C-alpha positions in Angstrom: 19.2 -47.5 28.3 22.9 -47.9 27.5 24.8 -44.8 28.7 21.7 -42.7 29.1 23.0 -41.7 32.5 25.3 -39.2 30.7 22.2 -37.1 30.0 21.1 -37.0 33.7 22.3 -33.4 34.2 20.1 -32.2 31.4 17.2 -34.3 32.7 17.6 -33.0 36.3 17.7 -29.3 35.1 14.6 -29.9 33.0 12.8 -31.2 36.1 13.9 -28.2 38.1 13.0 -25.7 35.3 9.4 -27.1 35.3 9.3 -27.2 39.1 10.2 -23.5 39.2 7.2 -22.7 37.0 4.9 -24.8 39.2 6.2 -23.1 42.3 5.4 -19.7 40.8 1.7 -20.6 41.0 2.0 -21.2 44.8 4.3 -18.2 45.7 2.4 -15.1 44.9 4.0 -12.9 47.5 7.4 -11.5 46.8 8.7 -12.8 50.2 8.1 -16.4 49.1 10.0 -16.0 45.8 13.2 -16.6 47.6 12.1 -20.2 47.6 12.2 -20.2 43.8 15.7 -18.7 43.9 16.8 -21.4 46.3 15.3 -24.2 44.2 17.0 -22.9 41.1 20.3 -22.9 42.8 19.8 -26.4 44.2 19.1 -27.6 40.6 22.4 -26.1 39.4 24.3 -27.7 42.3 22.8 -31.1 41.6 23.5 -30.9 37.8 27.0 -29.6 38.7 27.7 -32.6 40.9 26.5 -35.1 38.2 28.6 -33.4 35.5 31.6 -33.2 37.8 31.5 -36.9 38.2 31.5 -37.4 34.5 34.3 -34.9 34.0 36.4 -36.6 36.7 36.2 -39.9 34.9 37.7 -38.3 31.8 35.9 -40.7 29.5 34.1 -40.0 26.2 30.7 -41.7 26.2 27.9 -41.6 23.6 24.1 -42.2 23.8 20.9 -41.9 21.8 20.1 -42.5 18.2 20.3 -45.7 16.2 24.1 -45.8 16.4 24.0 -44.4 20.0 26.2 -41.5 19.0 23.8 -38.5 18.9 24.7 -37.3 22.3 28.3 -37.2 23.6 29.7 -36.5 27.1 33.4 -35.9 26.7 35.9 -33.8 28.8 35.3 -30.7 26.6 31.5 -30.8 27.0 31.6 -31.6 30.7 34.1 -28.8 31.5 32.1 -26.3 29.4 28.9 -27.3 31.3 30.6 -26.8 34.7 31.6 -23.3 33.9 28.2 -22.6 32.4 26.6 -23.7 35.7 28.9 -21.3 37.6 28.0 -18.4 35.2 24.3 -18.9 35.6 24.5 -19.4 39.4 26.6 -16.2 39.8 24.2 -14.3 37.6 21.3 -15.4 39.8 23.1 -14.0 42.9 24.1 -10.7 41.2 20.7 -10.1 39.6 18.3 -11.1 42.4 18.1 -7.6 44.0 18.2 -5.8 40.6 15.4 -8.0 39.1 13.2 -7.7 42.2 13.4 -3.9 42.1 12.3 -3.9 38.5 9.4 -6.3 39.0 10.4 -9.3 36.9 11.9 -11.6 39.6 9.3 -14.3 38.9 9.3 -17.9 38.1 9.6 -17.3 34.4 12.9 -15.5 34.9 14.5 -18.5 36.6 12.7 -21.0 34.3 13.8 -19.3 31.1 17.4 -19.0 32.4 17.4 -22.7 33.2 15.9 -23.7 29.8 18.5 -21.5 28.1 21.2 -23.4 30.1 19.7 -26.7 29.0 19.9 -25.6 25.4 23.6 -24.7 25.9 24.2 -28.2 27.4 22.6 -29.9 24.4 24.7 -27.7 22.1 28.0 -28.7 23.7 27.0 -32.4 23.9 25.6 -32.8 20.4 27.3 -35.1 17.9 24.4 -34.7 15.5 23.3 -31.8 13.3 19.6 -32.0 14.3 20.2 -32.2 18.1 22.7 -29.4 17.9 20.2 -27.1 16.2 17.5 -28.0 18.7 19.8 -27.0 21.5 20.7 -23.8 19.8 17.0 -22.9 19.3 16.1 -23.7 22.9 18.8 -21.4 24.1 17.9 -18.6 21.6 14.2 -18.6 22.2 14.6 -18.6 25.9 17.0 -15.6 25.7 14.7 -13.7 23.3 12.0 -14.0 26.0 14.3 -12.9 28.8 15.3 -9.7 27.0 11.6 -8.7 26.9 10.8 -9.5 30.5 10.5 -5.8 31.3 7.3 -5.4 29.4 6.9 -1.8 30.6 10.3 -0.7 29.3 10.4 0.5 25.7 14.2 0.0 25.2 14.0 -3.6 26.4 11.1 -4.4 24.0 13.1 -2.8 21.2 16.2 -4.8 22.0 14.1 -8.0 22.2 12.7 -7.4 18.7 16.1 -6.7 17.2 17.6 -9.7 18.9 14.7 -11.9 17.7 14.7 -10.7 14.1 18.5 -10.8 13.6 18.7 -14.1 15.6 16.1 -15.7 13.4 18.0 -14.7 10.3 21.2 -16.1 11.7 19.5 -19.3 12.7 18.1 -19.6 9.2 21.6 -19.1 7.7 23.0 -21.8 9.9 20.2 -24.2 9.2 20.5 -23.6 5.5 24.3 -24.3 5.8 23.6 -27.5 7.8 21.1 -28.7 5.2 23.6 -28.2 2.4 26.2 -30.2 4.3 23.6 -32.9 4.8 22.8 -33.0 1.1 26.5 -32.8 0.0 27.4 -35.8 2.2 24.6 -38.0 1.0 22.3 -37.6 3.9 24.7 -37.8 6.9 23.7 -36.1 10.2 26.3 -37.6 12.5 29.3 -35.2 12.8 31.9 -38.0 13.1 30.5 -39.7 10.0 30.6 -36.4 8.1 34.3 -35.9 9.0 35.2 -39.4 7.9 33.3 -39.0 4.6 34.7 -35.6 3.7 38.2 -36.5 4.9 38.4 -39.6 2.7 37.2 -37.6 -0.3 34.3 -40.0 -1.0 32.8 -39.9 -4.5 29.3 -39.1 -3.1 30.5 -35.8 -1.5 29.6 -32.8 -3.6 32.5 -30.4 -2.8 31.0 -27.3 -4.3 27.7 -27.6 -2.3 29.8 -28.5 0.8 31.9 -25.3 0.5 28.7 -23.2 -0.2 27.1 -24.7 2.9 30.3 -24.0 4.9 29.9 -20.3 4.2 26.4 -20.2 5.6 27.5 -22.2 8.6 30.3 -19.8 9.4 27.9 -16.9 9.1 25.5 -18.4 11.6 28.2 -19.3 14.0 29.8 -15.9 13.8 26.4 -14.3 14.8 26.3 -16.5 17.9 29.8 -15.5 18.9 29.0 -11.9 18.1 32.0 -11.2 15.8 32.2 -8.7 12.9 30.4 -8.5 10.4 27.6 -10.3 12.3 27.9 -8.1 15.5 25.1 -5.6 14.9 22.9 -7.0 17.6 25.5 -7.0 20.4 25.6 -3.3 21.5 21.9 -2.7 21.2 20.9 -5.9 23.0 23.5 -5.4 25.7 22.3 -1.9 26.3 18.5 -2.5 26.0 18.3 -5.7 28.1 17.9 -5.5 31.8 21.5 -5.8 33.2 20.8 -9.2 34.9 19.7 -10.5 31.5 22.7 -8.9 29.7 24.9 -10.9 32.0 23.0 -14.0 31.1 23.6 -13.4 27.4 27.3 -12.3 27.7 28.9 -15.2 29.7 27.7 -18.8 29.4 26.4 -18.6 25.8 29.9 -17.7 24.6 31.3 -20.9 26.1 28.6 -22.9 24.4 29.1 -21.2 21.1 32.8 -21.9 21.2 32.2 -25.7 21.8 29.6 -25.6 19.0 32.2 -24.2 16.6 34.7 -27.0 17.6 32.0 -29.7 17.1 30.9 -28.4 13.6 34.2 -27.3 12.1 37.1 -28.9 13.9 35.5 -32.3 14.5 33.1 -32.2 11.5 35.0 -30.5 8.8 38.8 -30.5 9.7 39.8 -31.2 6.1 38.2 -27.8 5.1 40.2 -25.9 7.8 42.1 -23.8 5.1 38.7 -22.5 3.9 37.0 -21.7 7.2 40.4 -20.7 8.7 40.7 -17.9 6.1 37.2 -16.6 7.0 38.1 -16.8 10.8 41.3 -14.8 10.2 39.5 -12.0 8.4 36.7 -11.9 11.0 39.2 -11.9 13.9 41.2 -9.0 12.7 38.2 -6.9 11.8 36.5 -7.7 15.2 39.7 -6.6 17.1 39.8 -3.4 15.1 36.2 -2.4 15.1 35.5 -3.6 18.6 38.3 -1.7 20.2 37.9 1.5 18.1 34.2 1.6 18.6 34.4 1.1 22.4 36.6 4.2 22.7 33.7 6.5 21.7 31.1 4.9 23.9 29.6 6.8 26.9 27.3 3.9 28.0 29.2 1.3 30.1 27.2 -1.6 28.8 27.7 -0.6 25.1 31.4 -0.3 25.9 31.5 -3.8 27.4 29.6 -5.0 24.3 32.2 -3.7 21.9 34.9 -5.0 24.2 33.2 -8.4 24.0 33.3 -8.3 20.2 37.1 -7.7 20.3 37.5 -10.5 22.8 35.6 -12.9 20.6 38.1 -12.0 17.9 40.8 -13.2 20.2 38.9 -16.5 20.6 38.8 -17.0 16.8 42.6 -16.6 16.6 43.1 -19.8 18.5 41.6 -21.7 15.6 44.2 -20.4 13.2 47.0 -22.3 15.0 45.7 -25.4 13.2 45.2 -23.8 9.8 47.1 -26.7 8.1 44.8 -29.2 9.7 44.2 -30.5 13.2 46.4 -33.5 13.2 49.0 -33.0 15.8 49.4 -31.7 19.4 50.7 -28.3 18.3 47.8 -27.5 16.1 45.3 -28.5 18.7 47.0 -26.5 21.5 45.7 -23.3 19.9 42.1 -24.6 20.5 43.1 -25.2 24.2 44.2 -21.5 24.4 40.9 -20.4 22.9 38.9 -22.5 25.3 41.0 -21.1 28.2 40.4 -17.5 26.8 36.6 -17.9 26.5 36.4 -19.3 30.1 38.5 -16.4 31.4 36.4 -13.9 29.5 33.2 -15.3 31.0 34.6 -15.1 34.6 35.8 -11.5 34.0 32.6 -10.3 32.4 30.6 -11.7 35.3 32.6 -9.5 37.6 32.3 -6.4 35.4 28.5 -6.6 35.1 28.4 -7.6 38.8 29.8 -4.2 39.7 27.1 -2.5 37.6 24.4 -4.6 39.3 25.9 -3.7 42.7 25.7 0.0 42.0 22.2 -0.1 40.5 19.1 0.4 42.6 15.4 1.1 42.0 15.1 3.8 39.3 18.9 4.0 38.6 20.7 1.7 36.2 24.4 2.8 36.8 25.2 2.0 33.1 26.8 5.3 32.1 30.5 6.0 32.4 29.8 9.2 34.3 28.1 7.1 37.0 31.5 5.7 37.9 33.0 9.2 38.7 34.4 9.3 42.1 33.5 5.7 42.9 36.6 5.4 45.0 35.3 8.0 47.4 31.9 6.4 47.7 33.0 2.8 48.0 36.8 2.1 47.8 36.4 -1.6 47.8 34.0 -1.7 44.9 36.3 0.7 43.0 39.2 -1.6 43.6 37.3 -4.6 42.4 36.3 -2.8 39.2 39.9 -1.7 38.7 41.1 -5.3 38.8 38.4 -6.3 36.3 39.4 -3.5 33.9 43.1 -4.5 34.2 42.2 -8.1 33.5 40.2 -7.1 30.4 43.1 -4.9 29.2 45.5 -7.8 29.7 47.7 -6.2 32.4 49.7 -8.7 34.5 49.5 -10.3 36.9 45.8 -10.7 36.3 44.5 -13.7 34.3 43.5 -11.7 31.3 47.2 -11.1 30.5 47.9 -14.8 30.3 44.8 -15.5 28.2 46.1 -13.0 25.6 49.6 -14.3 25.9 48.7 -17.9 25.2 46.7 -17.0 22.1 49.6 -14.9 20.7 52.1 -17.7 21.6 50.0 -20.2 19.7 49.9 -18.0 16.7 53.6 -17.5 16.6 54.3 -21.3 17.2 52.0 -22.1 14.3 54.7 -20.9 12.0 52.6 -18.3 10.2 53.4 -14.6 9.4 54.3 -12.4 12.4 52.0 -9.7 11.0 48.9 -11.1 12.6 50.4 -11.3 16.2 51.7 -7.8 15.8 48.3 -6.6 14.8 46.8 -8.3 17.8 49.3 -6.6 20.2 48.6 -3.2 18.5 44.8 -3.5 18.9 45.2 -4.7 22.5 47.2 -1.5 23.3 44.4 0.5 21.7 41.8 -1.3 23.8 43.7 -0.6 27.0 42.8 3.1 26.6 39.1 2.7 27.3 39.7 0.3 30.2 42.1 2.8 31.8 39.6 5.6 31.2 37.2 3.8 33.6 40.0 3.7 36.3 40.6 7.4 35.8 36.9 8.2 36.3 36.7 6.2 39.5 39.9 7.6 41.1 40.5 11.1 39.7 37.0 12.5 39.1 34.6 14.0 41.6 31.5 11.9 42.2 28.2 13.3 40.8 26.3 11.7 43.7 27.3 10.9 47.3 24.4 8.5 47.9 25.6 5.3 49.7 25.8 2.1 47.6 23.5 -0.6 48.9 23.9 -4.2 47.9 23.4 -7.5 49.8 26.1 -9.2 51.8 25.8 -12.3 49.6 26.3 -10.2 46.5 29.3 -8.5 48.1 31.0 -11.8 49.0 30.4 -13.5 45.7 31.6 -10.4 43.8 34.8 -10.3 45.9 35.4 -14.0 45.3 34.7 -13.5 41.6 37.4 -10.8 41.3 39.7 -12.8 43.6 39.5 -15.6 41.1 41.1 -13.3 38.5 44.1 -12.8 40.8 44.4 -16.4 41.7 44.1 -17.7 38.2 46.6 -15.0 37.1 49.1 -16.2 39.8 48.7 -19.9 38.8 47.6 -19.8 35.1 48.9 -23.2 34.3 46.1 -25.1 36.2 43.2 -23.8 34.2 45.2 -23.9 31.0 46.0 -27.5 31.6 42.4 -28.3 32.2 41.3 -26.6 29.0 44.1 -28.2 27.0 43.4 -31.7 28.3 39.7 -31.3 27.7 40.3 -30.4 24.1 43.0 -33.0 23.5 41.0 -35.9 25.0 37.8 -34.9 23.1 39.7 -34.7 19.8 41.3 -38.1 20.4 44.9 -37.1 21.3 
C-alpha cells in the first residue's frame, strides 16, 4: 500500500459519485434533491481538503504499477485538481436553479459531473499512457452523456451526437498516436521512461514511427483543447448544450487538457519540442485569427464565448513556444508557468461569464442571445456591472486579471529570443477581439431593454457570482501570487 494515500481524493469522489446515484433512488420528490446537491458539494470539499494537504507538502509522490510510478501526485497535478474542484462546485451553484427548471436536476447530473471530474483527476496525475487514456475516456463519456441530459430538446441531442462522433474520432487519433509511441520505444508505457529513452537516442527507438505518432497525438490533444483546425465541435456543442453543462465543458476540462499536454509532450517528448512546437505555433496563430474574427459575427452569446474560448486556447499554446529549443532551463519552463496561469484565469473568468447567463435565464427563456443583454443596466445594474468586468477581463483590459494573463504570455515569447512577429500578431488579434467584448458592454449600457421583466436568481447564486467576479479584480491587483503558484507548480513538477 506504499503511497496509495495520494489517490485518496479520487477514491473519495468515486464513493460520493456512487452515493449520489443511490440517493437518487430514495429522493423522488424535487424538494429532496437538495440533499443530492449538498452531498455532492461535501464530496468536493472533502476531496479538496485531501488534495490541499498534498499540495501544501509540495512533494512529488508516485504509486501503482510494478514500478510504483503509474500515478503521480506532484504540485502541478494537485494545484490543477484544486481549481477543477472550484470550477465544478461553482458550476453546481450556478446551474442548480437552471437545471431544475428544465427537468434534469437529478442524481445522474451530479454523478456524471463527478465522474467527469474523476476522469480529469486521473488525466492530470497519470505518468502512464494507459492510465492517462482511461482518465480521458472517463471524462469524455461522462460529458457526452451530460450534453444529452435534456432528452426532449432537439438541439441538445444534436450537439451530443456531434460531440460524441467528433470526440470518438479525436480519441481514436490520440490512441493511435500513443500506440505508435509505444511501438517506437520498444513497448514503453511509462512517460518518464519514454523521455529517457528518446532523449538518449537509444538504438531501439524508431524515430520515423515516433514522429508519425507525434502528429496523431498533437491532433488528439488539439481537439481536447478546442484549437483550430480541430475546433469544429466547440461552437455547436456550446450552443446546443444546456448552459449549466456548457459551463461544465468550458472550465475544468481545459485545465486538465493543459496538464495532459505537459505530461505527454513536455515531460514525455521534450527532445522533440522543435517538431511539436512548430505545430503549436501554427495552431496558436490560426486559433487567434479564426476565433476572434468568427466571434465578431456571432449573434448567439454562447457561440461568441465558444469562439472566444478558441482564441484563448491559442494563447495557452503560445506559452509552450518559450521552450522551443528544449525545456532545460528556468527561462524555457517559465513560459509553461504563464500558460498554466492563463488557463486558470480563463477558467475563473468563463465561470463568471456563463454565471451571468444562468442568472438571467429562467423557465422557457435561455438568455443566450446578444439582444437579450440590451438594457441590462436598467433592469439590474449590479449584474450588468459584473458582466462588464468579465468582458473587460476577457478583452485584457487592466487592472483585471485577464490583462496580466496576456501580458505574461507575450513577455515569455519575447524573452524566448524568437522573432517579434509572433508577439505583434498576438497583440493585433487581441485588439480585434476587444471589439466583440466591448459590443456586449454597449448593448447593456446604451441600448433599450426588450423586456422589463425582473431578473430572479437565488441569493446564493448572487453571492457566489459576485465573489467570482471580485476574484478577477483581486487577482488583477495582486497578479504575482497566483503566477508564483503556477510557476512553482510547473518548476517543481519538472524537476527544477
